[in-house]
Backbone as JSON, one array per atom type, in Angstrom:
{
  "sequence": "MSALPPPLARLIHELVKLPGIGEKTATRLAFHLLRTERRDVELLAQSLVTMRDETKLCSICLGLTAEDPCALCSDPRRDATAICVVEGPADLIALERSGQFKGRYHVLHGCLAPLDGVGPEDLRIAELLHRLEDGSVREVVIATNPTVEGEATALYLARLIKPLGLRVTRIAHGLPMGADVEYADSMTLGKALEGRREM",
  "N": [[-2.3, 42.21, -0.76], [-4.12, 39.71, -2.19], [-4.92, 38.82, -5.59], [-6.55, 36.94, -5.99], [-9.91, 35.54, -5.69], [-11.15, 34.92, -2.38], [-12.53, 32.3, -2.25], [-11.33, 30.79, -4.22], [-8.75, 30.97, -3.5], [-8.51, 29.58, -0.99], [-9.19, 27.08, -2.16], [-6.87, 26.55, -3.5], [-4.89, 26.55, -1.51], [-5.83, 24.25, -0.18], [-5.34, 22.25, -2.25], [-2.64, 22.53, -2.54], [-1.66, 20.79, -0.24], [-1.94, 18.31, -1.09], [0.02, 15.47, -1.99], [2.94, 15.73, -4.4], [1.81, 18.11, -5.52], [2.33, 21.12, -6.38], [2.29, 24.78, -5.95], [1.86, 26.13, -8.39], [0.62, 23.93, -9.96], [-1.5, 23.39, -8.5], [-2.92, 25.75, -8.69], [-3.37, 25.75, -11.43], [-5.01, 23.39, -11.45], [-7.39, 24.25, -9.87], [-8.33, 26.52, -11.43], [-9.1, 24.88, -13.7], [-11.14, 23.38, -12.53], [-12.82, 25.46, -11.92], [-13.84, 26.19, -14.3], [-15.06, 23.84, -15.02], [-18.04, 22.02, -15.56], [-20.76, 22.41, -13.2], [-22.02, 20.3, -12.15], [-20.19, 18.15, -12.64], [-18.15, 19.07, -10.89], [-19.56, 18.84, -8.58], [-19.89, 16.1, -8.48], [-17.19, 15.24, -8.24], [-16.55, 16.29, -5.83], [-18.41, 14.96, -4.24], [-17.47, 12.32, -4.48], [-14.94, 12.41, -3.32], [-15.64, 12.62, -0.46], [-17.2, 10.44, -0.26], [-15.39, 8.51, -0.6], [-13.7, 8.86, 1.57], [-15.36, 8.49, 3.87], [-16.21, 5.86, 3.39], [-14.2, 4.07, 2.99], [-12.26, 1.47, 4.34], [-10.38, -0.36, 6.63], [-9.54, -3.85, 5.79], [-10.43, -6.4, 7.92], [-8.73, -8.85, 7.96], [-6.51, -8.83, 6.11], [-5.78, -5.99, 6.4], [-5.83, -4.33, 4.29], [-7.13, -1.83, 1.88], [-10.43, -1.34, 1.71], [-14.04, -1.5, 0.83], [-15.94, -3.3, 1.63], [-16.07, -5.49, 4.33], [-14.86, -8.92, 5.16], [-12.24, -7.76, 2.6], [-12.61, -8.15, -0.96], [-10.15, -9.93, -1.94], [-9.57, -11.33, 0.17], [-11.84, -12.8, 0.66], [-12.05, -14.4, -1.3], [-12.28, -17.58, -2.42], [-10.86, -18.83, -4.27], [-8.2, -18.09, -3.98], [-4.8, -18.74, -2.92], [-4.53, -19.87, 0.09], [-2.36, -20.67, 1.47], [-0.16, -19.06, 1.15], [1.18, -15.87, 1.88], [1.69, -12.69, 1.03], [3.51, -10.02, 2.2], [3.26, -6.64, 2.39], [4.43, -3.09, 2.49], [2.45, -0.98, 2.35], [-1.13, -0.17, 1.42], [-0.98, 0.69, -1.22], [1.01, -0.7, -2.29], [0.1, -3.2, -2.26], [-2.08, -3.1, -4.4], [-0.38, -2.56, -6.43], [1.17, -5.04, -6.8], [-1.02, -6.97, -7.12], [-2.02, -6.07, -9.65], [-0.06, -7.0, -11.11], [-0.67, -9.65, -11.79], [0.78, -11.85, -10.79], [0.67, -13.08, -8.28], [-1.01, -15.38, -6.57], [-1.86, -15.66, -3.84], [-2.67, -14.7, -0.48], [-2.82, -11.51, 1.16], [-0.76, -9.2, 3.37], [-0.82, -6.26, 5.13], [1.5, -3.93, 6.31], [1.43, -1.27, 6.92], [3.55, 0.62, 6.78], [7.15, 0.75, 7.55], [10.18, -0.51, 9.39], [11.81, 2.29, 10.88], [13.87, 3.49, 12.76], [15.22, 5.82, 13.13], [13.35, 7.59, 12.43], [11.54, 7.09, 14.53], [9.93, 4.99, 14.19], [9.11, 1.81, 15.32], [8.86, -1.83, 15.85], [6.48, -2.04, 17.03], [4.83, -0.19, 16.04], [3.95, -1.0, 13.58], [1.99, -3.53, 11.57], [2.67, -5.92, 12.69], [2.14, -7.93, 14.56], [-0.47, -8.5, 14.18], [-0.05, -10.01, 11.67], [1.51, -12.09, 12.6], [-0.26, -13.27, 14.16], [-2.18, -14.3, 12.29], [-0.44, -16.29, 11.26], [-0.65, -18.37, 13.04], [-2.54, -20.46, 13.06], [-1.67, -22.38, 11.55], [-2.1, -22.94, 8.67], [-0.78, -21.52, 6.79], [1.92, -21.79, 4.63], [4.13, -20.47, 3.27], [5.55, -17.33, 3.44], [5.87, -14.33, 1.81], [7.79, -11.69, 1.34], [7.48, -8.48, 0.6], [8.7, -5.93, 0.89], [9.57, -2.69, 0.29], [12.72, -2.04, -1.6], [14.66, -0.53, 0.04], [16.65, 0.95, 2.57], [15.17, 0.83, 4.96], [13.15, -0.77, 4.26], [14.52, -3.21, 3.62], [15.49, -3.79, 6.24], [13.2, -4.2, 7.65], [12.36, -6.45, 6.37], [14.38, -8.18, 7.03], [14.05, -8.31, 9.79], [11.34, -9.35, 9.97], [11.78, -12.05, 8.71], [13.47, -13.21, 10.79], [11.5, -13.29, 12.81], [9.62, -15.04, 11.71], [10.85, -17.22, 10.55], [11.49, -19.19, 12.78], [9.03, -20.51, 13.24], [8.66, -22.43, 11.31], [8.21, -21.83, 8.75], [8.36, -21.35, 5.1], [10.17, -18.56, 4.18], [10.41, -16.03, 1.96], [11.74, -13.51, -0.12], [10.87, -10.89, -2.4], [12.29, -10.69, -5.62], [15.25, -8.75, -6.52], [14.35, -7.23, -8.78], [13.54, -4.77, -8.91], [14.7, -1.62, -8.69], [17.17, -0.46, -6.48], [15.94, 1.46, -3.82], [13.73, 2.14, -4.95], [9.82, 2.35, -5.01], [7.45, -0.24, -4.56], [5.07, 0.54, -5.27], [5.14, 2.01, -7.52], [6.24, 0.71, -9.62], [6.3, -1.08, -12.71], [3.95, -3.58, -14.07], [5.26, -5.58, -15.37], [7.89, -5.62, -14.25], [7.25, -5.79, -11.51], [6.04, -8.7, -11.81], [8.34, -10.43, -12.63], [9.96, -9.74, -10.42], [8.3, -11.07, -8.43], [8.38, -13.94, -9.45], [11.17, -14.42, -9.3], [11.74, -14.57, -6.5], [13.33, -15.3, -3.46], [14.89, -17.47, -1.07], [15.04, -16.57, 2.46]],
  "CA": [[-3.54, 41.8, -1.01], [-4.28, 38.64, -3.2], [-6.06, 39.16, -6.67], [-7.7, 35.67, -6.19], [-11.09, 35.77, -4.72], [-10.84, 34.16, -1.23], [-12.91, 30.81, -2.27], [-10.42, 30.18, -5.0], [-7.39, 30.91, -2.82], [-8.72, 28.53, -0.22], [-9.16, 25.79, -2.84], [-5.55, 26.22, -4.04], [-4.45, 26.25, -0.3], [-6.0, 22.78, 0.1], [-4.83, 21.57, -3.25], [-1.23, 22.27, -2.38], [-1.57, 19.89, 0.8], [-1.69, 16.81, -1.64], [1.42, 15.12, -2.39], [3.32, 16.13, -5.5], [1.19, 19.34, -6.08], [2.95, 22.41, -5.81], [1.35, 25.98, -6.02], [1.43, 26.22, -9.89], [-0.22, 22.76, -10.37], [-2.76, 23.56, -7.64], [-3.68, 26.82, -9.33], [-4.04, 25.26, -12.7], [-6.27, 22.65, -11.16], [-8.33, 25.39, -9.35], [-9.05, 27.0, -12.66], [-9.85, 23.94, -14.33], [-12.4, 23.16, -11.73], [-13.71, 26.69, -12.02], [-14.35, 26.14, -15.81], [-15.85, 22.65, -15.26], [-19.39, 21.92, -15.31], [-21.08, 22.32, -11.79], [-22.4, 18.76, -11.86], [-18.71, 17.45, -12.58], [-17.46, 19.32, -9.49], [-20.33, 18.13, -7.46], [-19.52, 14.59, -8.47], [-15.87, 15.14, -7.75], [-16.62, 16.49, -4.16], [-18.97, 13.87, -3.37], [-16.64, 11.06, -4.59], [-13.83, 12.79, -2.18], [-16.48, 12.37, 0.7], [-17.71, 8.98, -0.01], [-14.14, 7.72, -0.5], [-13.36, 9.06, 3.03], [-16.43, 8.0, 4.74], [-16.53, 4.42, 2.99], [-13.05, 3.34, 2.8], [-11.72, 1.2, 5.55], [-9.21, -1.44, 6.45], [-9.88, -5.28, 5.96], [-10.07, -6.91, 9.28], [-7.87, -9.85, 7.64], [-5.07, -8.4, 5.59], [-5.53, -4.72, 6.55], [-5.89, -3.58, 3.09], [-8.18, -0.85, 1.71], [-11.77, -2.0, 1.24], [-15.55, -0.91, 1.09], [-16.67, -4.34, 2.26], [-15.02, -6.45, 5.21], [-13.58, -8.76, 4.6], [-12.02, -7.47, 1.19], [-12.7, -9.24, -1.96], [-9.27, -10.87, -1.92], [-9.57, -12.24, 1.44], [-13.03, -13.73, 0.67], [-12.08, -15.11, -2.43], [-11.87, -18.97, -1.94], [-9.93, -19.36, -5.28], [-6.77, -17.66, -3.65], [-3.98, -19.72, -2.11], [-4.53, -19.52, 1.5], [-1.14, -21.07, 2.18], [0.92, -18.09, 0.92], [0.73, -14.62, 2.48], [2.75, -11.66, 0.43], [3.59, -9.11, 3.14], [3.54, -5.21, 1.71], [4.54, -2.0, 3.4], [1.1, -0.21, 2.18], [-2.07, -0.65, 0.48], [-0.78, 0.94, -2.74], [1.78, -1.8, -2.85], [-0.68, -4.45, -2.4], [-2.61, -2.98, -5.43], [0.64, -2.78, -7.63], [1.52, -6.29, -6.86], [-2.21, -7.47, -7.68], [-2.14, -5.58, -10.96], [1.1, -7.92, -12.02], [-1.19, -10.93, -11.86], [1.6, -13.09, -10.5], [0.79, -13.87, -6.97], [-2.47, -15.78, -6.19], [-2.15, -15.97, -2.59], [-3.35, -13.61, 0.25], [-1.87, -10.35, 1.51], [-0.75, -8.55, 4.59], [-0.3, -4.77, 4.8], [2.06, -3.67, 7.48], [1.39, 0.01, 7.21], [4.83, 1.25, 7.17], [8.39, -0.3, 7.63], [10.86, 0.0, 10.41], [12.53, 3.28, 10.61], [14.1, 3.74, 14.05], [15.47, 7.22, 13.05], [11.95, 8.46, 12.6], [10.69, 6.76, 15.81], [8.99, 3.74, 13.88], [9.48, 0.45, 15.72], [7.98, -3.04, 15.34], [4.93, -1.87, 17.68], [3.96, 0.82, 15.19], [3.54, -1.71, 12.52], [0.85, -4.41, 11.87], [3.36, -7.31, 12.73], [1.38, -8.55, 15.8], [-1.69, -9.21, 13.37], [0.72, -10.99, 10.74], [2.0, -13.39, 13.51], [-1.59, -14.01, 14.56], [-2.47, -15.04, 11.11], [0.19, -17.49, 10.86], [-0.96, -19.2, 14.26], [-3.43, -21.58, 12.67], [-0.75, -23.51, 10.76], [-2.44, -23.09, 7.17], [0.21, -20.82, 5.63], [3.33, -22.37, 4.41], [5.04, -19.6, 2.88], [5.42, -15.87, 3.78], [6.57, -13.64, 0.75], [8.08, -10.32, 1.84], [7.57, -7.63, -0.7], [8.77, -4.62, 1.43], [10.59, -1.9, -0.73], [14.12, -2.4, -1.54], [15.16, 0.68, 0.61], [17.28, 0.38, 3.87], [14.09, 0.5, 5.89], [12.4, -2.11, 3.67], [15.5, -4.33, 3.96], [15.59, -3.93, 7.74], [12.09, -4.77, 8.02], [12.37, -7.81, 5.82], [15.13, -9.07, 7.91], [13.17, -8.44, 11.12], [10.22, -10.29, 9.87], [12.29, -13.22, 8.62], [13.82, -13.64, 12.02], [10.47, -13.61, 13.5], [8.78, -16.09, 11.21], [11.35, -18.58, 10.16], [11.36, -20.12, 13.85], [7.68, -20.91, 13.25], [8.76, -23.59, 10.44], [7.4, -21.46, 7.74], [9.2, -20.82, 4.24], [10.11, -17.07, 4.28], [10.95, -15.66, 0.65], [11.83, -12.1, -0.49], [10.77, -10.67, -3.99], [13.72, -10.69, -6.19], [15.55, -7.41, -6.62], [14.25, -6.8, -10.09], [13.31, -3.48, -8.52], [16.15, -0.94, -8.34], [17.37, 0.05, -5.06], [15.54, 3.02, -3.51], [12.44, 2.44, -5.79], [8.81, 1.98, -4.53], [6.71, -1.2, -5.16], [3.8, 1.09, -5.61], [5.34, 2.85, -8.72], [6.92, -0.27, -10.45], [5.32, -1.42, -13.89], [3.47, -4.74, -13.86], [6.29, -6.78, -15.87], [8.87, -5.56, -13.25], [6.67, -6.76, -10.35], [5.91, -10.09, -12.01], [9.47, -10.9, -12.69], [10.34, -9.78, -8.98], [7.76, -12.22, -7.74], [8.94, -14.98, -9.88], [12.5, -14.5, -8.76], [11.75, -14.47, -5.07], [14.4, -16.28, -3.0], [14.47, -18.08, 0.41], [15.8, -15.62, 3.18]],
  "C": [[-3.7, 40.85, -2.34], [-5.23, 39.09, -4.35], [-6.92, 37.97, -6.89], [-8.71, 35.79, -5.23], [-10.8, 34.7, -3.64], [-11.22, 32.63, -1.41], [-11.83, 30.22, -3.1], [-9.06, 29.98, -4.25], [-7.52, 29.92, -1.79], [-8.69, 27.3, -0.82], [-7.61, 25.69, -3.17], [-4.73, 25.86, -2.74], [-4.41, 24.79, -0.06], [-5.49, 21.91, -1.01], [-3.31, 21.26, -2.91], [-0.8, 21.23, -1.31], [-1.46, 18.45, 0.2], [-0.28, 16.82, -2.01], [1.76, 15.23, -3.8], [2.49, 17.46, -6.29], [1.9, 20.49, -5.43], [1.89, 23.56, -6.06], [0.84, 26.33, -7.35], [0.41, 25.13, -10.4], [-1.48, 23.0, -9.53], [-3.53, 24.76, -8.31], [-4.06, 26.55, -10.61], [-5.13, 24.45, -12.49], [-7.34, 23.44, -10.76], [-9.08, 25.84, -10.4], [-9.62, 26.18, -13.43], [-11.03, 23.55, -13.92], [-13.34, 24.36, -11.83], [-14.53, 26.62, -13.45], [-15.2, 24.94, -16.01], [-17.17, 22.86, -14.99], [-19.66, 21.57, -13.81], [-21.34, 20.94, -11.45], [-21.1, 17.83, -11.8], [-18.08, 17.75, -11.17], [-18.31, 18.88, -8.43], [-20.01, 16.76, -7.23], [-18.0, 14.3, -7.8], [-15.84, 15.21, -5.98], [-17.31, 15.37, -3.58], [-18.18, 12.51, -3.31], [-15.69, 11.02, -3.39], [-14.46, 12.29, -0.83], [-16.7, 11.02, 0.88], [-16.47, 8.2, 0.14], [-13.7, 7.81, 1.08], [-14.05, 8.39, 3.93], [-16.4, 6.3, 4.55], [-15.39, 3.51, 2.9], [-12.56, 2.86, 4.27], [-10.71, -0.08, 5.52], [-9.87, -2.85, 6.75], [-9.36, -5.77, 7.21], [-8.88, -8.11, 9.14], [-6.45, -9.33, 7.2], [-4.92, -6.94, 5.78], [-5.28, -3.87, 5.45], [-7.08, -2.61, 2.92], [-9.46, -1.6, 1.27], [-13.2, -1.2, 1.49], [-16.26, -1.86, 2.03], [-15.66, -4.94, 3.05], [-15.63, -7.9, 5.31], [-13.58, -8.37, 3.09], [-12.24, -8.54, 0.21], [-11.57, -10.07, -2.29], [-9.27, -11.7, -0.84], [-10.7, -13.21, 1.41], [-13.0, -14.36, -0.55], [-11.64, -16.7, -2.22], [-10.89, -19.56, -3.13], [-8.42, -18.86, -5.06], [-6.24, -18.6, -2.67], [-4.03, -18.92, -0.66], [-3.27, -19.94, 2.2], [-0.07, -20.0, 2.01], [0.3, -16.68, 1.26], [1.96, -13.65, 1.74], [2.38, -10.48, 1.6], [4.15, -7.75, 2.25], [3.69, -4.29, 2.79], [3.09, -1.28, 3.43], [0.17, -0.65, 1.22], [-1.96, -0.47, -0.88], [0.12, -0.12, -3.35], [1.06, -3.05, -3.07], [-1.3, -4.15, -3.94], [-1.62, -3.11, -6.62], [1.01, -4.11, -7.86], [0.23, -7.23, -7.43], [-2.33, -7.32, -9.12], [-1.06, -6.41, -11.73], [0.35, -9.27, -12.47], [-0.43, -12.23, -11.51], [1.39, -13.84, -9.37], [-0.77, -14.01, -6.86], [-2.93, -16.21, -4.73], [-2.89, -14.92, -1.78], [-2.45, -12.57, 0.63], [-2.0, -10.03, 2.86], [-0.12, -7.14, 4.56], [0.23, -4.32, 6.34], [1.8, -2.23, 7.94], [2.5, 0.68, 7.53], [6.01, 0.24, 7.21], [9.28, 0.28, 8.71], [11.69, 1.22, 9.95], [12.94, 3.95, 12.05], [14.67, 5.37, 14.12], [14.17, 8.17, 13.14], [10.99, 8.01, 13.75], [9.54, 5.49, 15.55], [9.73, 2.47, 14.25], [8.39, -0.54, 15.35], [6.35, -2.84, 16.02], [4.1, -1.04, 16.93], [3.56, 0.15, 14.03], [2.52, -2.76, 12.7], [1.61, -5.89, 11.95], [2.7, -8.27, 13.64], [0.19, -9.37, 14.88], [-1.16, -10.08, 12.42], [0.91, -12.17, 11.72], [0.67, -14.18, 13.88], [-2.19, -14.77, 13.34], [-1.87, -16.27, 10.86], [0.04, -18.69, 12.15], [-1.64, -20.6, 13.93], [-2.76, -22.74, 11.98], [-1.24, -23.65, 9.26], [-1.59, -22.44, 6.28], [1.33, -21.73, 5.86], [4.48, -21.57, 3.94], [4.62, -18.09, 3.11], [6.39, -15.11, 2.6], [6.74, -12.29, 1.15], [8.47, -9.46, 0.67], [7.89, -6.24, -0.16], [9.67, -4.02, 0.19], [12.05, -2.21, -0.59], [14.91, -1.06, -1.22], [15.87, 0.11, 1.86], [16.09, 0.11, 4.68], [13.37, -0.63, 5.68], [13.24, -3.21, 3.92], [15.37, -4.69, 5.3], [14.3, -4.59, 8.31], [11.85, -6.21, 7.51], [13.02, -8.75, 6.68], [14.61, -9.21, 9.32], [12.21, -9.4, 10.9], [10.62, -11.72, 9.69], [12.83, -13.86, 9.81], [12.75, -14.1, 12.99], [9.65, -14.9, 13.11], [9.48, -17.5, 10.87], [11.27, -19.61, 11.42], [10.04, -20.96, 13.8], [7.62, -22.16, 12.06], [8.37, -23.13, 9.13], [8.46, -21.06, 6.5], [8.87, -19.35, 4.11], [11.03, -16.77, 2.86], [10.93, -14.29, 0.71], [11.62, -12.03, -1.85], [12.1, -10.54, -4.34], [13.96, -9.16, -6.36], [15.54, -6.89, -7.98], [13.76, -5.27, -10.12], [14.46, -2.62, -8.15], [15.96, -0.43, -6.92], [16.78, 1.43, -4.75], [14.14, 3.08, -4.36], [11.25, 1.84, -4.77], [8.07, 0.97, -5.21], [5.58, -0.49, -6.0], [3.96, 1.73, -7.11], [5.97, 1.95, -9.9], [5.85, -0.77, -11.54], [5.05, -3.12, -13.58], [4.53, -5.88, -14.29], [7.34, -6.91, -14.59], [8.49, -6.36, -12.1], [6.74, -8.24, -10.6], [7.04, -10.83, -12.0], [10.18, -10.79, -11.24], [9.83, -10.77, -8.25], [8.16, -13.57, -8.16], [10.23, -15.49, -9.29], [12.77, -14.64, -7.36], [12.71, -15.7, -4.57], [14.23, -16.36, -1.38], [15.59, -16.88, 1.15], [16.36, -16.45, 4.33]]
}
């Protein structure tokens, strides 16, 4: 029999489902929320529901947005001749934070991982190729993570895009092998973008 009241135990059970949250951290968070003002807990709960209800994918870049198209895709000051391809929305946000890339983005929502059953048809590659059809894009910057899967995805994309006559570049490996774009600092990402190379 647990010493925890069922509502508290349920909260801890739900918090443990979050990435990087173990039982001890979930328990600490639950007790913190229990001591927090009711209004603050209600704001947190409402923010979670609102985020889930109002966040969607941009119809152009497939990044996260509340308005469609997203602010980056609808900004006329962005360079429409360059598209930076990333694995996930968090990677887009990290690269944008670096302030080095002034073009548009495309989010694949994953990378090739045959051992996990993830093939080209499971990624947003068809949407990327469709964006390249009108001839306005001159460069595709591939910014997948420097992992085995990220490299395989980059090579696959390069083989698809190069025959279209576009310049295909890869961000420089200023990021250590096995690292995620999402967690790199702005300076490292900025240098990686500056040092991108032809594929």
